[in-house]
C-alpha atoms as a printed R data frame, in Angstrom:
    type eleno elety resid chain resno       x       y       z
1   ATOM     1    CA   MET     A     1  22.342 -18.509 -21.229
2   ATOM     2    CA   ARG     A     2  18.875 -20.289 -21.156
3   ATOM     3    CA   THR     A     3  16.816 -21.015 -18.436
4   ATOM     4    CA   PRO     A     4  15.985 -24.771 -17.931
5   ATOM     5    CA   ILE     A     5  12.738 -25.620 -18.087
6   ATOM     6    CA   VAL     A     6  10.763 -28.836 -16.268
7   ATOM     7    CA   GLY     A     7   7.406 -30.101 -17.433
8   ATOM     8    CA   GLY     A     8   5.079 -32.332 -15.741
9   ATOM     9    CA   ASN     A     9   3.208 -34.287 -18.001
10  ATOM    10    CA   TRP     A    10   0.153 -35.613 -16.219
11  ATOM    11    CA   LYS     A    11  -1.150 -37.435 -18.741
12  ATOM    12    CA   MET     A    12  -4.790 -39.174 -18.188
13  ATOM    13    CA   HIS     A    13  -4.322 -39.935 -14.403
14  ATOM    14    CA   THR     A    14  -5.667 -38.338 -10.953
15  ATOM    15    CA   ASP     A    15  -9.171 -37.670  -9.957
16  ATOM    16    CA   ARG     A    16 -10.357 -34.191  -8.989
17  ATOM    17    CA   ALA     A    17  -9.422 -35.239  -5.301
18  ATOM    18    CA   ALA     A    18  -6.095 -36.632  -5.707
19  ATOM    19    CA   ALA     A    19  -5.501 -33.610  -8.769
20  ATOM    20    CA   GLY     A    20  -6.112 -30.836  -5.728
21  ATOM    21    CA   ALA     A    21  -3.634 -32.608  -3.912
22  ATOM    22    CA   LEU     A    22  -0.919 -33.042  -5.925
23  ATOM    23    CA   LEU     A    23  -1.128 -29.014  -6.901
24  ATOM    24    CA   SER     A    24  -1.018 -28.216  -3.408
25  ATOM    25    CA   ALA     A    25   1.905 -30.313  -2.576
26  ATOM    26    CA   LEU     A    26   3.507 -29.210  -5.719
27  ATOM    27    CA   ARG     A    27   3.102 -25.543  -4.848
28  ATOM    28    CA   ALA     A    28   4.227 -25.971  -1.141
29  ATOM    29    CA   ASN     A    29   7.693 -27.670  -2.625
30  ATOM    30    CA   LEU     A    30   8.185 -25.567  -5.687
31  ATOM    31    CA   ASP     A    31   6.857 -22.103  -5.302
32  ATOM    32    CA   GLY     A    32   9.502 -19.591  -5.748
33  ATOM    33    CA   LEU     A    33  12.443 -22.020  -6.763
34  ATOM    34    CA   GLY     A    34  14.450 -20.147  -8.908
35  ATOM    35    CA   GLY     A    35  16.755 -20.935 -11.752
36  ATOM    36    CA   VAL     A    36  14.503 -22.832 -13.384
37  ATOM    37    CA   GLU     A    37  11.166 -22.663 -14.865
38  ATOM    38    CA   VAL     A    38   8.067 -25.244 -13.962
39  ATOM    39    CA   VAL     A    39   4.948 -25.998 -15.984
40  ATOM    40    CA   VAL     A    40   2.184 -28.130 -14.742
41  ATOM    41    CA   CYS     A    41   0.706 -29.533 -17.172
42  ATOM    42    CA   PRO     A    42  -2.249 -31.851 -15.954
43  ATOM    43    CA   PRO     A    43  -5.466 -33.447 -17.499
44  ATOM    44    CA   ALA     A    44  -7.926 -30.995 -19.155
45  ATOM    45    CA   ALA     A    45 -10.653 -31.498 -16.896
46  ATOM    46    CA   TRP     A    46  -8.569 -30.052 -14.068
47  ATOM    47    CA   LEU     A    47  -7.167 -27.276 -15.831
48  ATOM    48    CA   ALA     A    48  -9.293 -24.623 -14.314
49  ATOM    49    CA   VAL     A    49  -8.550 -26.274 -10.851
50  ATOM    50    CA   ALA     A    50  -5.060 -26.107 -11.276
51  ATOM    51    CA   ALA     A    51  -5.625 -22.484 -12.780
52  ATOM    52    CA   ASP     A    52  -6.681 -21.565  -9.048
53  ATOM    53    CA   ALA     A    53  -4.672 -23.877  -7.183
54  ATOM    54    CA   LEU     A    54  -1.551 -22.075  -8.961
55  ATOM    55    CA   ARG     A    55  -2.667 -18.532  -9.161
56  ATOM    56    CA   GLY     A    56  -0.201 -16.312  -7.442
57  ATOM    57    CA   SER     A    57   3.151 -18.757  -7.764
58  ATOM    58    CA   SER     A    58   5.874 -19.150  -9.769
59  ATOM    59    CA   LEU     A    59   4.526 -22.434 -11.288
60  ATOM    60    CA   LEU     A    60   3.368 -22.127 -14.815
61  ATOM    61    CA   LEU     A    61   0.805 -24.281 -16.039
62  ATOM    62    CA   GLY     A    62   0.264 -26.229 -19.444
63  ATOM    63    CA   ALA     A    63  -2.370 -28.155 -21.304
64  ATOM    64    CA   GLN     A    64  -1.793 -31.375 -22.909
65  ATOM    65    CA   GLN     A    65  -3.602 -30.748 -26.266
66  ATOM    66    CA   ILE     A    66  -5.591 -28.130 -28.311
67  ATOM    67    CA   HIS     A    67  -7.752 -28.475 -31.243
68  ATOM    68    CA   PRO     A    68  -6.204 -26.606 -34.310
69  ATOM    69    CA   SER     A    69  -9.859 -24.152 -34.976
70  ATOM    70    CA   ALA     A    70 -10.143 -21.393 -32.886
71  ATOM    71    CA   GLU     A    71 -14.200 -22.780 -32.571
72  ATOM    72    CA   GLY     A    72 -16.492 -25.083 -34.392
73  ATOM    73    CA   ALA     A    73 -18.803 -27.590 -33.975
74  ATOM    74    CA   PHE     A    74 -16.188 -30.433 -32.679
75  ATOM    75    CA   THR     A    75 -17.827 -32.080 -29.586
76  ATOM    76    CA   GLY     A    76 -15.176 -32.394 -26.567
77  ATOM    77    CA   GLU     A    77 -12.544 -30.229 -28.283
78  ATOM    78    CA   ILE     A    78 -10.944 -27.184 -26.492
79  ATOM    79    CA   SER     A    79  -9.741 -24.449 -28.494
80  ATOM    80    CA   ALA     A    80  -6.166 -22.339 -27.987
81  ATOM    81    CA   PRO     A    81  -8.131 -18.915 -27.435
82  ATOM    82    CA   MET     A    82 -10.418 -20.978 -24.751
83  ATOM    83    CA   LEU     A    83  -7.128 -21.678 -22.602
84  ATOM    84    CA   ALA     A    84  -5.801 -18.186 -23.101
85  ATOM    85    CA   GLY     A    85  -5.238 -16.361 -20.193
86  ATOM    86    CA   MET     A    86  -5.967 -19.632 -17.924
87  ATOM    87    CA   VAL     A    87  -2.665 -21.270 -19.277
88  ATOM    88    CA   ASP     A    88   0.808 -20.344 -20.105
89  ATOM    89    CA   PHE     A    89   1.985 -23.230 -22.179
90  ATOM    90    CA   VAL     A    90   0.434 -26.363 -24.643
91  ATOM    91    CA   ILE     A    91   1.944 -29.664 -25.476
92  ATOM    92    CA   VAL     A    92   2.156 -29.966 -29.356
93  ATOM    93    CA   GLY     A    93   2.948 -33.432 -31.033
94  ATOM    94    CA   HIS     A    94   3.264 -35.524 -28.309
95  ATOM    95    CA   SER     A    95   4.220 -39.146 -29.417
96  ATOM    96    CA   GLU     A    96   1.198 -40.476 -28.092
97  ATOM    97    CA   ARG     A    97  -0.879 -38.007 -30.088
98  ATOM    98    CA   ARG     A    98   1.377 -39.007 -33.230
99  ATOM    99    CA   HIS     A    99   1.317 -42.743 -32.909
100 ATOM   100    CA   VAL     A   100  -1.673 -43.734 -30.772
101 ATOM   101    CA   PHE     A   101  -4.054 -41.190 -32.295
102 ATOM   102    CA   GLY     A   102  -2.992 -40.948 -35.349
103 ATOM   103    CA   GLU     A   103  -2.096 -37.157 -35.579
104 ATOM   104    CA   SER     A   104  -0.550 -36.368 -38.463
105 ATOM   105    CA   GLU     A   105   2.359 -34.233 -39.149
106 ATOM   106    CA   GLU     A   106  -0.135 -31.265 -41.044
107 ATOM   107    CA   GLU     A   107  -2.185 -31.436 -37.800
108 ATOM   108    CA   THR     A   108   0.441 -31.396 -35.580
109 ATOM   109    CA   ALA     A   109   1.548 -28.009 -37.679
110 ATOM   110    CA   ALA     A   110  -1.866 -26.796 -37.744
111 ATOM   111    CA   ARG     A   111  -2.153 -26.927 -33.878
112 ATOM   112    CA   LEU     A   112   1.311 -25.412 -33.468
113 ATOM   113    CA   ARG     A   113   0.253 -22.284 -35.268
114 ATOM   114    CA   ALA     A   114  -3.126 -22.063 -33.360
115 ATOM   115    CA   VAL     A   115  -1.212 -22.084 -29.846
116 ATOM   116    CA   LEU     A   116   1.033 -19.508 -31.378
117 ATOM   117    CA   GLU     A   117  -1.810 -16.869 -32.697
118 ATOM   118    CA   ALA     A   118  -3.581 -17.212 -29.209
119 ATOM   119    CA   GLY     A   119  -0.425 -15.747 -27.696
120 ATOM   120    CA   LEU     A   120   0.745 -18.990 -25.691
121 ATOM   121    CA   ARG     A   121   3.646 -20.884 -25.639
122 ATOM   122    CA   PRO     A   122   4.474 -24.194 -27.675
123 ATOM   123    CA   ILE     A   123   6.059 -27.130 -26.009
124 ATOM   124    CA   LEU     A   124   7.036 -28.797 -29.171
125 ATOM   125    CA   ALA     A   125   7.498 -32.565 -29.251
126 ATOM   126    CA   VAL     A   126   9.531 -34.472 -31.361
127 ATOM   127    CA   GLY     A   127  11.318 -38.076 -31.604
128 ATOM   128    CA   GLU     A   128  12.018 -41.213 -33.672
129 ATOM   129    CA   LEU     A   129  10.620 -44.860 -32.781
130 ATOM   130    CA   LEU     A   130  12.824 -47.741 -32.080
131 ATOM   131    CA   GLU     A   131  12.800 -48.948 -35.840
132 ATOM   132    CA   GLU     A   132  13.853 -45.562 -36.881
133 ATOM   133    CA   ARG     A   133  16.624 -45.546 -34.497
134 ATOM   134    CA   GLU     A   134  17.611 -48.717 -35.453
135 ATOM   135    CA   SER     A   135  17.945 -48.073 -39.349
136 ATOM   136    CA   GLY     A   136  19.714 -44.950 -38.770
137 ATOM   137    CA   ASP     A   137  17.091 -42.427 -39.420
138 ATOM   138    CA   THR     A   138  16.509 -40.369 -36.221
139 ATOM   139    CA   GLU     A   139  18.094 -37.628 -38.158
140 ATOM   140    CA   VAL     A   140  16.078 -37.675 -40.657
141 ATOM   141    CA   VAL     A   141  12.801 -38.026 -38.614
142 ATOM   142    CA   LEU     A   142  13.649 -35.052 -36.360
143 ATOM   143    CA   ARG     A   143  14.083 -32.823 -39.398
144 ATOM   144    CA   ARG     A   144  11.101 -33.972 -40.901
145 ATOM   145    CA   GLN     A   145   9.084 -32.893 -37.736
146 ATOM   146    CA   LEU     A   146  10.872 -29.913 -37.501
147 ATOM   147    CA   ARG     A   147  10.164 -28.707 -40.836
148 ATOM   148    CA   SER     A   148   6.861 -29.394 -41.053
149 ATOM   149    CA   ALA     A   149   5.826 -28.280 -37.803
150 ATOM   150    CA   LEU     A   150   7.721 -24.944 -38.417
151 ATOM   151    CA   GLU     A   151   6.709 -24.211 -41.781
152 ATOM   152    CA   GLY     A   152   5.659 -20.411 -41.827
153 ATOM   153    CA   VAL     A   153   6.523 -19.997 -38.337
154 ATOM   154    CA   GLU     A   154   7.991 -16.364 -38.207
155 ATOM   155    CA   ASP     A   155   8.615 -15.823 -34.834
156 ATOM   156    CA   ALA     A   156   9.417 -18.811 -32.946
157 ATOM   157    CA   SER     A   157  10.470 -17.104 -29.464
158 ATOM   158    CA   THR     A   158   8.765 -18.278 -27.394
159 ATOM   159    CA   LEU     A   159   8.967 -22.083 -28.872
160 ATOM   160    CA   VAL     A   160  10.280 -24.768 -26.589
161 ATOM   161    CA   VAL     A   161  11.161 -28.372 -28.027
162 ATOM   162    CA   ALA     A   162  11.004 -31.454 -26.190
163 ATOM   163    CA   TYR     A   163  13.096 -34.443 -27.608
164 ATOM   164    CA   GLU     A   164  11.609 -37.626 -26.725
165 ATOM   165    CA   PRO     A   165  12.751 -40.985 -28.110
166 ATOM   166    CA   VAL     A   166   9.488 -42.670 -28.061
167 ATOM   167    CA   TRP     A   167  11.253 -45.804 -27.464
168 ATOM   168    CA   ALA     A   168  11.728 -44.727 -24.252
169 ATOM   169    CA   ILE     A   169   8.657 -43.150 -22.810
170 ATOM   170    CA   GLY     A   170   6.867 -45.135 -20.266
171 ATOM   171    CA   THR     A   171   9.216 -48.176 -20.873
172 ATOM   172    CA   GLY     A   172  11.488 -47.400 -18.017
173 ATOM   173    CA   LEU     A   173  14.115 -46.949 -20.967
174 ATOM   174    CA   ALA     A   174  15.911 -44.308 -20.975
175 ATOM   175    CA   ALA     A   175  18.527 -42.852 -23.641
176 ATOM   176    CA   THR     A   176  21.810 -42.162 -21.860
177 ATOM   177    CA   PRO     A   177  23.496 -38.827 -21.384
178 ATOM   178    CA   GLU     A   178  25.349 -38.722 -24.248
179 ATOM   179    CA   THR     A   179  22.909 -40.350 -26.822
180 ATOM   180    CA   ALA     A   180  20.252 -37.773 -25.732
181 ATOM   181    CA   GLN     A   181  22.588 -34.755 -25.938
182 ATOM   182    CA   GLU     A   182  23.649 -36.261 -29.622
183 ATOM   183    CA   SER     A   183  20.373 -35.747 -30.514
184 ATOM   184    CA   CYS     A   184  19.122 -32.858 -28.877
185 ATOM   185    CA   ALA     A   185  22.406 -31.029 -30.709
186 ATOM   186    CA   THR     A   186  20.812 -32.468 -33.910
187 ATOM   187    CA   VAL     A   187  17.437 -30.732 -33.033
188 ATOM   188    CA   ARG     A   188  19.429 -27.539 -32.424
189 ATOM   189    CA   GLY     A   189  21.219 -27.891 -35.710
190 ATOM   190    CA   ILE     A   190  17.875 -28.381 -37.402
191 ATOM   191    CA   LEU     A   191  16.548 -25.542 -35.786
192 ATOM   192    CA   ALA     A   192  19.473 -23.318 -36.735
193 ATOM   193    CA   GLU     A   193  18.858 -24.347 -40.664
194 ATOM   194    CA   ILE     A   194  15.177 -23.542 -40.252
195 ATOM   195    CA   LEU     A   195  15.333 -20.177 -38.182
196 ATOM   196    CA   GLY     A   196  18.751 -19.101 -37.973
197 ATOM   197    CA   ASP     A   197  21.645 -19.554 -35.613
198 ATOM   198    CA   ALA     A   198  20.608 -16.801 -33.195
199 ATOM   199    CA   ALA     A   199  17.243 -18.489 -32.928
200 ATOM   200    CA   ALA     A   200  18.238 -21.633 -32.450
201 ATOM   201    CA   GLU     A   201  20.644 -20.912 -29.906
202 ATOM   202    CA   ARG     A   202  17.715 -18.883 -27.757
203 ATOM   203    CA   ILE     A   203  15.589 -21.923 -28.073
204 ATOM   204    CA   ARG     A   204  15.262 -24.345 -25.298
205 ATOM   205    CA   ILE     A   205  15.418 -27.864 -25.928
206 ATOM   206    CA   GLN     A   206  13.858 -30.710 -23.179
207 ATOM   207    CA   TYR     A   207  14.859 -34.206 -22.873
208 ATOM   208    CA   GLY     A   208  12.070 -36.455 -22.423
209 ATOM   209    CA   GLY     A   209  11.750 -40.427 -21.947
210 ATOM   210    CA   SER     A   210  11.179 -41.948 -18.664
211 ATOM   211    CA   ALA     A   211  13.329 -39.288 -16.726
212 ATOM   212    CA   ASN     A   212  13.433 -39.642 -13.113
213 ATOM   213    CA   ALA     A   213  15.092 -38.423  -9.801
214 ATOM   214    CA   GLU     A   214  18.150 -40.903 -10.200
215 ATOM   215    CA   ASN     A   215  18.976 -40.155 -13.816
216 ATOM   216    CA   ILE     A   216  18.396 -36.208 -14.555
217 ATOM   217    CA   ALA     A   217  21.020 -34.454 -13.295
218 ATOM   218    CA   GLY     A   218  23.063 -36.744 -16.073
219 ATOM   219    CA   PHE     A   219  20.681 -35.469 -18.446
220 ATOM   220    CA   VAL     A   220  21.010 -31.311 -18.077
221 ATOM   221    CA   LYS     A   221  24.567 -31.464 -17.452
222 ATOM   222    CA   GLN     A   222  24.618 -31.751 -21.131
223 ATOM   223    CA   PRO     A   223  25.399 -28.169 -23.054
224 ATOM   224    CA   ASP     A   224  22.264 -28.685 -25.453
225 ATOM   225    CA   ILE     A   225  19.544 -30.278 -22.973
226 ATOM   226    CA   ASP     A   226  17.829 -27.115 -21.095
227 ATOM   227    CA   GLY     A   227  15.499 -28.971 -19.026
228 ATOM   228    CA   ALA     A   228  13.062 -32.326 -19.470
229 ATOM   229    CA   LEU     A   229   9.188 -33.148 -20.046
230 ATOM   230    CA   VAL     A   230   8.196 -35.560 -17.261
231 ATOM   231    CA   GLY     A   231   5.589 -38.114 -17.459
232 ATOM   232    CA   GLY     A   232   5.258 -40.788 -14.771
233 ATOM   233    CA   ALA     A   233   7.698 -39.372 -12.207
234 ATOM   234    CA   SER     A   234   5.811 -35.620 -11.939
235 ATOM   235    CA   LEU     A   235   2.834 -37.515 -10.393
236 ATOM   236    CA   ASP     A   236   4.737 -37.778  -7.058
237 ATOM   237    CA   ALA     A   237   5.515 -34.299  -5.881
238 ATOM   238    CA   ASP     A   238   8.446 -35.360  -3.697
239 ATOM   239    CA   THR     A   239   9.906 -36.908  -6.722
240 ATOM   240    CA   PHE     A   240   9.046 -34.240  -9.207
241 ATOM   241    CA   ALA     A   241  10.183 -31.543  -6.233
242 ATOM   242    CA   VAL     A   242  13.799 -33.378  -6.598
243 ATOM   243    CA   ILE     A   243  13.913 -32.978 -10.226
244 ATOM   244    CA   CYS     A   244  12.874 -29.816 -10.402
245 ATOM   245    CA   ARG     A   245  15.690 -28.691  -7.864
246 ATOM   246    CA   THR     A   246  18.342 -31.029  -9.251
247 ATOM   247    CA   VAL     A   247  17.700 -29.384 -12.743
248 ATOM   248    CA   ALA     A   248  17.814 -25.555 -11.137
249 ATOM   249    CA   GLY     A   249  20.978 -26.762  -9.337
250 ATOM   250    CA   VAL     A   250  22.948 -28.310 -12.321
251 ATOM   251    CA   ALA     A   251  21.628 -26.908 -15.554
């Protein structure tokens, strides 16, 4: 059985006071919740604050992005070794990094390797644009993204994959549970091609794309969906707690 996992990606939201209040509320609402792993991914500015606020709780901490190099003259960047011992997970290849900031497949792969080399756990985001889905290229896109990111990776035992249809992120439009299941099953099949059946069966696959308290149960009832990567809904502690508790009770 795969333990479901819910990640809350705050993106570029909250000031220091709001971050502290949200972290306190999340700890109060979710500490000790069984049946699900909960990962909080605040902006980089608040990672140290979050590490202190969540220390000793069952909530895990994730970073939204890292530089692929361990160190260097890269002003403003953060490396995976800098975060080792502070965070548990790092999101890699989020659609906003790919399509807003122009991150290439090669850069995503380098970041993934850096996360693994630092002993951290990657949440690899993959997914198609609306025009790619409408042209029937969803599987082609997913295969390209997964094969590129995982080339040369020998141990993917800590990997989590987040399937995020780009057309459903921040738009209020969510894929139907059936459509999401179809794509997540495709992801698992491609993982089996790359890593073998046993490894693919162990890897957890999240759905990401306007997941909220109202629709989450339909997603996690699906056999190949093991939780969610939540955006805007993760900024409200009560809503995020409902999502996490629903996943724990349904998956």
